[in-house]
C-alpha positions in Angstrom: -13.7 18.9 -5.8 -12.7 21.0 -8.8 -12.4 19.8 -12.4 -8.6 19.5 -12.3 -8.7 17.3 -9.2 -11.4 15.2 -10.7 -9.3 14.8 -13.8 -6.3 13.6 -11.7 -8.4 11.2 -9.7 -10.1 9.9 -12.9 -6.8 9.2 -14.6 -5.5 7.4 -11.5 -8.7 5.3 -11.2 -8.5 4.3 -14.8 -4.8 3.3 -14.4 -5.7 1.2 -11.4 -8.6 -0.5 -13.2 -6.4 -1.4 -16.2 -3.6 -2.8 -13.9 -6.1 -4.9 -12.0 -7.7 -6.3 -15.3 -4.5 -8.2 -16.1 -2.9 -8.5 -12.7 -5.8 -10.4 -11.1 -5.7 -13.1 -13.8 -1.9 -13.3 -13.7 -1.8 -13.2 -9.9 -3.9 -16.4 -9.8 -1.4 -18.1 -12.1 1.4 -16.9 -9.9 -0.2 -18.5 -6.8 -0.9 -21.7 -8.6 2.7 -21.9 -9.9 4.1 -21.1 -6.5 6.5 -18.4 -7.8 5.4 -15.5 -5.7 8.5 -13.3 -6.3 8.4 -13.4 -10.1 6.4 -10.2 -10.2 9.1 -8.4 -8.2 11.9 -9.7 -10.4 10.1 -8.9 -13.7 9.0 -5.5 -12.4 12.5 -4.7 -11.3 13.8 -5.7 -14.7 11.3 -3.4 -16.4 12.2 -0.6 -13.9 15.9 -1.1 -14.7 15.2 -0.9 -18.4 13.2 2.3 -17.8 16.1 3.8 -15.7 18.6 3.0 -18.5 16.3 4.5 -21.1 15.8 7.7 -19.0 19.4 8.3 -17.8 21.5 7.0 -20.7 19.2 7.7 -23.7 17.1 10.6 -22.4 14.0 8.6 -23.3 11.6 9.9 -20.6 8.1 8.4 -21.0 8.5 7.9 -24.7 8.2 4.9 -27.0 11.9 4.3 -26.7 11.8 4.0 -22.9 8.8 1.7 -23.2 10.6 -0.5 -25.7 13.8 -0.7 -23.5 11.7 -1.6 -20.5 9.7 -4.2 -22.5 12.9 -5.8 -23.8 14.4 -6.0 -20.3 11.2 -7.6 -19.0 10.9 -10.0 -21.9 14.5 -11.0 -21.5 13.8 -11.6 -17.8 10.7 -13.8 -18.4 12.5 -15.8 -21.1 15.2 -16.6 -18.6 12.7 -17.5 -15.9 10.9 -19.8 -18.4 14.2 -21.5 -19.0 14.8 -21.8 -15.2 11.4 -23.4 -14.7 12.3 -26.2 -17.1 16.0 -26.5 -16.1 15.9 -26.1 -12.3 12.3 -26.2 -11.1 13.2 -27.1 -7.6 15.2 -23.9 -7.0 13.3 -21.6 -9.3 11.9 -19.4 -6.5 15.4 -18.9 -5.0 16.8 -18.0 -8.4 13.9 -15.5 -8.9 14.7 -13.9 -5.5 18.4 -13.7 -6.4 17.6 -12.1 -9.7 15.5 -9.4 -8.0 18.2 -8.5 -5.6 20.8 -8.3 -8.4 18.6 -6.1 -10.6 17.7 -3.8 -7.7 21.4 -3.4 -6.9 22.2 -2.8 -10.6 19.7 0.0 -10.7 21.2 1.6 -7.6 24.7 1.4 -9.1 23.6 2.9 -12.4 21.9 5.8 -10.7 24.6 6.4 -8.0 26.4 9.2 -9.9 23.2 10.9 -11.1 22.0 13.8 -8.9 18.4 12.7 -9.6 19.1 9.0 -9.3 17.4 8.6 -6.0 14.3 10.3 -7.3 14.2 7.9 -10.3 14.4 4.9 -8.0 11.8 6.2 -5.7 9.4 6.9 -8.5 9.8 3.5 -10.0 9.3 1.7 -6.6 6.5 3.8 -5.2 5.0 4.9 -8.5 3.3 8.1 -9.6 -0.2 6.9 -10.2 -1.7 10.3 -9.1 0.1 11.9 -12.1 -0.8 9.3 -14.7 -1.3 11.1 -18.1 -3.0 10.2 -21.3 0.1 8.8 -23.0 0.8 6.5 -20.1 -2.8 5.3 -20.1 -2.6 4.6 -23.8 0.5 2.4 -23.4 -1.1 0.7 -20.3 -4.3 0.1 -22.2 -2.4 -1.3 -25.2 -0.4 -3.6 -23.0 -3.6 -4.7 -21.2 -5.2 -5.7 -24.6 -2.1 -7.5 -25.8 -1.8 -9.4 -22.5 -5.4 -10.5 -22.5 -5.2 -11.6 -26.1 -2.2 -13.8 -25.3 -3.9 -15.4 -22.3 -7.1 -16.0 -24.4 -5.4 -17.3 -27.6 -2.5 -19.4 -26.5 -2.0 -22.5 -24.3 1.8 -22.8 -23.9 3.2 -21.4 -20.6 5.5 -19.0 -22.5 2.8 -17.4 -24.5 -0.1 -17.7 -22.0 1.7 -16.6 -18.9 5.3 -15.4 -19.2 4.9 -13.1 -22.3 1.6 -11.4 -21.1 3.2 -11.1 -17.6 6.1 -9.2 -19.1 3.9 -6.9 -21.2 1.5 -6.1 -18.3 4.2 -5.5 -15.7 6.3 -3.4 -18.0 3.5 -0.9 -18.6 2.2 -1.0 -15.0 5.5 -0.5 -13.2 6.1 2.9 -14.9 2.7 4.2 -13.7 2.0 2.5 -10.4 5.5 1.4 -9.3 7.0 -1.9 -8.2 5.2 -2.0 -4.8 1.7 -1.6 -6.3 2.5 -4.1 -9.1 3.2 -6.7 -6.4 0.2 -5.8 -4.3 -2.2 -5.8 -7.3 -1.0 -9.2 -8.4 -1.0 -10.9 -5.0 -3.5 -9.3 -2.6 -6.8 -9.7 -4.5 -5.9 -13.2 -5.8 -4.8 -14.4 -2.4 -8.0 -13.1 -0.7 -10.2 -14.9 -3.3 -8.0 -18.0 -3.8 -10.8 -20.4 -2.7 -13.3 -18.9 -5.2 -13.7 -20.2 -8.8 -14.7 -18.8 -12.2 -16.8 -15.6 -12.2 -17.0 -15.5 -8.4 -13.2 -15.2 -8.3 -13.0 -12.5 -10.9 -15.8 -10.5 -9.3 -14.5 -10.8 -5.8 -10.9 -10.0 -6.7 -11.9 -7.0 -8.8 -14.2 -5.7 -6.1 -11.3 -6.0 -3.6 -8.9 -4.4 -6.0 -11.0 -1.4 -7.0 -12.1 -0.9 -3.4 -8.5 -0.8 -2.2 -7.4 1.6 -5.0 -10.3 4.0 -4.5 -9.8 4.0 -0.7 -6.1 4.6 -1.1 -6.7 7.5 -3.5 -9.2 9.1 -1.2 -7.0 8.6 1.9 -3.9 10.0 0.1 -5.8 13.1 -1.1 -7.3 13.7 2.3 -4.0 13.2 4.3 -1.4 14.2 1.8 0.3 10.9 2.2 2.3 9.3 -0.7 -0.3 7.7 -3.0 1.4 4.5 -4.0 2.3 3.2 -0.5 -1.1 4.4 0.8 -2.9 2.3 -1.9 -0.8 -0.7 -1.0 -1.9 -0.5 2.6 -5.6 0.0 1.8 -5.4 -2.8 -0.8 -4.0 -5.1 1.9 -6.9 -4.0 4.3 -9.4 -4.7 1.5 -7.9 -8.1 0.9 -8.1 -9.0 4.6 -11.7 -7.9 4.8 -12.5 -9.8 1.5 -10.8 -12.9 2.8 -12.7 -12.8 6.1 -16.1 -12.3 4.3 -15.3 -15.0 1.8 -14.4 -17.5 4.6 -17.5 -16.5 6.6 -19.8 -17.0 3.5 -18.3 -20.4 2.7 -18.5 -21.5 6.3 -22.2 -20.6 6.4 -22.8 -22.4 3.1 -21.1 -25.6 4.4 -23.2 -25.5 7.6 -26.4 -24.9 5.6 -25.6 -27.8 3.3 -24.9 -30.1 6.2 -28.2 -29.1 7.9 -30.2 -29.6 4.8 -31.8 -33.1 4.9 
């Protein structure tokens, strides 16, 4: 493996680790709140903001595009926070409806652009293999800000919704909507029965294993990197869930047998 390829893989691995650092914690809250599709809706809002910044304002990968995407995501989570208080019984349905509307809006906005389809594909599948230093900087900054919000605040808006918007906005422009969803849900779902440090360690191990396996498979087979990582992340989550269930079953049997 030459230095250029090592550099590409290294950037992609760092991007994956940064995404997992926030998404594992946020994913657990998503499962606890029962609003599984919030990540798709917020990611789609950030993606729509990025598309608008790119096509209408020529702000490709700059601070202006980041700002527009962040504003769109923050507006989305503010609306979802209101929905949680106003109509909690139909919140998940409203989140799903929001995702569909935002996705269609992105398609309509890019319909007349010759490269519109490419923009949509990149935002859905991601370009993690081509993550650059500037993108990693913004991703790292968003990671620190999100972790600070989760550590310092207790209100749902500041502890969950705001850090969610910040983390997803930065992540979706690097890894894409599909990997944002997979990173949030798969590791947290596989380790949902674990608590504390065991949950964090297990979920991170599953996440990193899935990302590295996907990167390796993509490079070896020339398959699209983002979708490949989603598949390997799902496989790692299934394996992790099976091992966790087996270990917990053995622990229960041992405790029952212990006089």
